[in-house]
N, C-alpha and C positions, 0 to 999 in steps of 0.2 A: 102837106105835112106841116109846113110852117104855120098855117092857120091854126092848127091844133096846139101849137107851142106858144102862141102870142100871149096868152094870159098866165103863163108859167112864171112864178116869182123867182127871184134870184136864189132864194133859199133852196128851192128844189133843184136848180141847176148845180149849185154847190154840192148838195147831197149826192147827186148823180156823178159829179166829177170825183168826189171822194170815194164813192163806191166802185168806180171804174179804175182807180189807182192813181189819180192825179193828186198832187199835193201842192199846197200853197207855197210859193217860192218867195214872193215879195209883194209888198203893196205900198202905194204912195197915194194918200188921199183916197179917192174913190176907185182907183185903178188897182186891180188884183190880178196877179199872174199865177196861173196854175200850170204845173209841168208834170208830165208822165215820165216814168223811168225809161221808156223807149225814145224820148226826145220830143214828143208832141208837146206843144205849148199853146196855151190859150189865155187871152186877156179878157177879163170881165170887168165892166165898169158899172158900179151901182153905189148908191148912197145908203139905201135901206134894203134889208133883206126881202122886203115886200115889193120892191121895184120889179117891173116887167120890162121886156125888151121888144124892140121893133123888129120887123121882118129882116132887115139887112143885118142887124146885130145877131139875130138867131142864125142866119145863113153863115155868118163868119164863125160863130161858135161851132156849128156843125162841120165846117171845113177844117177848123183848127183841131177838133177832137177826132175827126174822121169817123164819126158815128153814122150808121145807116139806120133804116127803119127798125131792123131787128134789135139793134143796140138800144134804141130809144124805148122800145117795148120792154126789153130786159131791165132797163133802168127805171121803168115806170114813169117816163115823161109823156108818153102817148099810150093810149089804150086801144 
């Protein structure tokens, strides 16, 4: 599943976070913190919205958001 997400730009991750109820809490430089109403929090580091992420970063995003394959399909990150 991570292989399918490797070329996903930061813009699409942010769109998916917004669609799932996360909101931007704070940012400092390239570090952006998004938090959900239920307490889930995820840190995304990017300089441009076209930046992509490596496998370890993607894994941490999935752990922080608690998204599974069904959620990724619903948010249109994988097909």
